[in-house]
N, C-alpha and C positions, 0 to 999 in steps of 0.2 A: 816135613820136617814136624815134629811133635813138639809142644811147648818148652819142655825141658830141655833139648837139644839146641830149640831156636835161644831159648836165656842162656846158655854155656857157652853157642860160638855171638851174641852179642855182650857178654860180659871180656871173652877174650878179647874181640874185637874194641874194643873200649881201650882195653888194656895195651893193646900193640898199637892204637892211635896216642897213647901218653909217652912212648919212649923215641927213640932219633930212628931217622928210617935203616942208618947203618944196621943196627940194635936189632931192628923186628924179625929179621931172618932166625937169628940165632934164639930170640925170644920164644917163636914160635915152636919151632922145631923141641924146648924144651915142654914148651906148656901141652903141647899137643901130643907129643913121645910118638909112639906108634898108631895114633889114628890119623890118617893119610885124610881120609874124609872132611875130617874137622879140620884140617887143615888148612883143604882146597875150599869150605864153605869159608873160612874166617878171610883169605885169600882174597877172593869173588868180592869178600865186603869192601874189603879194604881197595880194590882196585876201581870198582864203579867210585869209593867214593876218592881214591885220586882224581879220576877224571867228570867230575861231579863240577858243574862251573858255578865258579865263585864270584852288593852295591857298593857297598861303603867304600871298598878298594877300586872302582872304578875309576879310568882317567876320565876326566872332569867333559869331555865332547862325547864317549860314549854314551853317560851316562845321561848327556841331555837329550841326544837319540833316542835312547829308551822309555823315557818319559815326557819329551813333551809330546802335547796333542797334535794331530794333524787333521785339521779343521777340514780340508779339502778331498780327504777319503772317502767318498759317497758312493758307493756301486750298486745303491738301490736298483731293482730292474734289471741286472746283468744273469746272465744264467748260465749256473755251473752246474755240467754231471749232475742233467736231470731237475734242477731246481734251479728255481727263479729270487733272488735275495730280495727281499718286501721293505725291511730297515734295519738300522744297527740298535741293537740293544746292550749293548753293552762292548767296552771296549779294554784293554791291559795297555803295562807296557812292552809289549811284544804282540799281541792278537789284537784284534778285531769280530765280532759275532756281530750277527744278523741273525733276525729272525726270516727263513725260508720256507718256499711252501713248495712240496713236491709237484713234481710236470706228469707223470703217469697216474699217479692215486692221490684223494684228498690224506690232507694231513699237513704239520706244519715239525719245519725241525728248527736246532740254534744252529748254523752255518760257522763255526770256527775258521780265521781264515790269516793271514802276517799281514801285518797292516803294512798298504801299499809302500810306505815311504821306507821302513826297514826288508825289504825281501833279501835273504842272502842265504848262500848254501849253509851257512851254522843254522839258522831261523828255522829254514825249511828242514832241517832234521829234527830240531827239538818239535816244530807239530805232530813230523811224523812221529817223534818216542811219545809223545803223549798220546797220538793214538794206539801206539804199543800199547804201552801202560791202561790205557783205558778196555783195551778189546782182552785184559784177562781179568777183568773185573765185574762180575755179576751181582750184582747185587741191590732190592729194594729201594734202597735207601739211595743209592749212586747215580747220579744223572748217566744213562745207558748213549754207547757209544753205536750211532744207527746205518754210519754209512763210511768210508772213506772215499777220496782220488785226489785227483791233479787237474789243474785248473787249465786254459789256454798257454798259460806264458809258464810250465811246469810247475807253477807255484799248490801245494799242497790244499787240502784244507779238510775241516770233519764237519761228519753232520751228525749231533746228537741228541738227544732227547730233550725237547724244548718245555720247561719248567717255568710256570706261569706261578708265579711268587713274588711273597718279600722275603729280606735275611730276618736270619731267628731275628738277631733283636727286634727290629721293625715289628715282627711281628708279636712276638712276645709283650712289647709295648701297646700296640695299637689292640691287642687284646685283652689287656689288664691280667696275664695271666699273673695267679701266684705261682708261690715259691717250687708248689711240688708241682704244677703241670709244665715250668721252667726246669725242672730237673727231669722230668720223663721225655720233653724233646731232647735236651742234650742227649742222656741215656741212649738215646735214638742215632744221635750223631754219634757218639762212639762205636757203635757196634758197628757203622757203615769203613769208618777209621780202624779197626778193629779187622774187618773183613780186607781191606787194603794190605794190612800187616800181613794178614796169613800168606797173599800173596806176594810176597816180598816189596811191597809199595809202600812209600813215606813219602805222602803229602806234600809238605813244606809248606802249605802257605794255607793253612785252616783258621778262617777269620769268619764276621760273619756274615761278611758278602758274597764269601763261597760258600753259605749255606743257606737254601732258599725254603720256605716252608707255601705250602698255597693254600687255599681258601680253605679246602679240605684239614689242612693241618700233617698234609704229608712231608716230612725232612728230607731235602735231596741235596748229597754233598758234590759241589760242584768244582771246575776247572782244577785239572789236575795237569797243567801246564807247565808246571816245574818241580813236580812230581819227580820222584828219585830211584828207580829200579835197583832193589839190591840185589847184586850178584850177576848185576847185568855185564856180559863183556864188552872190554873196552875198546872194542874191534866195531861195536854197532850201538854204542851208549855216542848220546850228542853231545856235541863242542862244543867251544867258545873258544874266539879269539878277543873276546872285548875285555876282559879280567871282572867282568859285573859278579858280584854273588848275587844270586836272586832271591829276594826275601821278601817281604814287608817291615820293613820297619818294627812296626809297634807290635806286632805280632811274633819277632823273630824269638828262634830260644839263642841261649847264651853261646853256644856251641856254631851256632848260625851265626851270631855277629862277628867271633875270632876265628871265622872260615874253618872249623876244627868239621870232623867228621859228624854225619850226620843222620843219626837210625830212629827210628821206631821213637826211641827217647823225647825226639824234636815234638812230634806229634802231639804225642802226650803234654811237653812244655803248653805247645798252640791250646790244648782241650783244654790247659787251667785259668789261662789268658779266655777264653771262649766262655769261660764257667764264672768266671770272676766278674765279668762284665753283666751276663746274664741276672747276675743275683744283687750286683749292687747299682749297674747306670753308668759304673763308673771304668775304666782300663784301669790297671795295676800300676801302669807306670805313666807318669805324665810327663809325656817327653814336648819340652816345647819347641823343640826344632830337629829337624833332620839332620842335624851335623852329626857326623860319625861320632864323635866326642860324648856328644849329650846324650845319643844313642849308645854306648858302651858304656859311659859313666850310670844309665838308669837298668839297663839290662844285664849290666856285669856286678853290679855293685848295690847298688839299691834294693830291701828287700822290702815286697808289698805291703801297704798296711792289710793287717784281716779284714775278711768282705763283713764282719760287724761294726767295723768300727770305719771304714769307708763312705761305709753310707749314711755317715752324718755330713761327710764334706758336701761345701757349693762352691760350684768351680762352672768358668763358662769352660761348652764344648764345641766345637766347630767340625761336625760332619754333613754330605752329602748338600755343600755350597751354601748350609745357614751357621749361623752360632747359636747358642738360649743357653741359657743357664738350668744346671743340673742341680738340684737342692733334697732335703732328706727329706721335703716334701711331695716331688716330682715322682721319684724311686719311688718312693712307699705306693702312692697312689697307683703307679703303674704297676702293681704291685701288687694292687686290691687287701692294700694292707694299712697301717700305721707305720710312724717311724720306730716308735717304741719295739713295735712286736715284730718287726723287721729285723732288726739286730738282734733279736731275742732269738728268730726264728736261725739266725747264721749263727749264732756263735759255738763256740763247742766246734762239735762235726766237721761242719760246713768249713767253718774258718782253717781245721787241721787238713780237710781234703785237699782243697785248693791252692791251700803254701805247700802240701806234699806234693802237688802236681808243677808245682812252682820251685822247685829245689833249683839253686842253679848247678849241679853236678848232678847229671844225667841220670849215674848210680844212684843216688838219693828219691829220684823217684818213683810214681808207681813203674812197674814193669813192663805193664800194657795199657791201653784204653780199656780191655776189659775189669783189670782190678780197680781201674779208674771209679768203675760201675757198681763194682760188685763193691766198693764199699758205699757209695751212694744209695746203693739195696739195704745196704746191712743200718745205715743211719734211719732210711726211711721207715726201716722196722722196729726203731727202737734197738738193734744190736749195737755195741762198740763197736769203731771202724778199727780196722789198724793201725789208723795213721797218729801218729804224734805229732799234738801240735808243736809248729815251727816257733824257735825259740823268738822272740821281738828286741 
């Protein structure tokens, strides 16, 4: 499908979602006219959206089960599918990732399993779905799927490329990267996301901890655990009975918070949040708690400060289990500049670019990750960008 056709499908898809379900068939008949292929393409997106799992409306017991840490889940030394688990290197709401070594040939992988306390047919299906998503993505900046299999208890596992690095925000700060170098890394991330979108995959969880940078400066997009495969057949897509809407609240788009249709535009929004953080050292929204009301109020109604103004903020931030002060001095030092120079660098084009990516309505954002990068390149070459400053 070429870019123009994809934009048309997306436009009709969004317009259809805004209508009551009973009116959608008539609307599609009218706008698609005699183009049955177009109608089928839009219908497949609607079907995939209808069967996407929906965190905010979760029943309390289900949500607690998903986020509660399980300190007893230690499987180091276990042998699974020709690999030996060495140590746990990460965990999320449903999965746990181990560093594992191949038993037949030298080398290590990152092996993802369902947490032992949460094994269920639904979550097993979701891990299988993640493997299916990764199998169709081959890109130098997306962590590769290497192997798949089923364990001794019929529990699936994925063996993926092990990425030895740091989350992109920490890497940038540790190396005191200036704005230009940060934009270059960000453009690489956008390239990986655009590749996923070209394969009809929406990541849905783009955030610093899911983007690693190696010591050599190589970027890798990780964790397609809640990715959505657009056009997926409803019978083969993952199902969930928990009623949980899967997302990271601080990095969720307005449509994710509302439980509406999630498309490539949601990843563009998340890229805007990522860029905001890389440029300013602050999150776009200062959410005091993860209550549904607080998240909805911020994401659905607040307009973020322009990045050039946000760099002057002083606030306490808690990440990675520690609390620290974020000030204009610390932010500018991490970008190898001064507060005044940083504000000047961000004012104008970069303010407009970030805020366009963060528009509340999907149709007001950049049409794609490629268009977002294109505006950044225009800015870097001193060409007027296509973005218009957001009214503040």
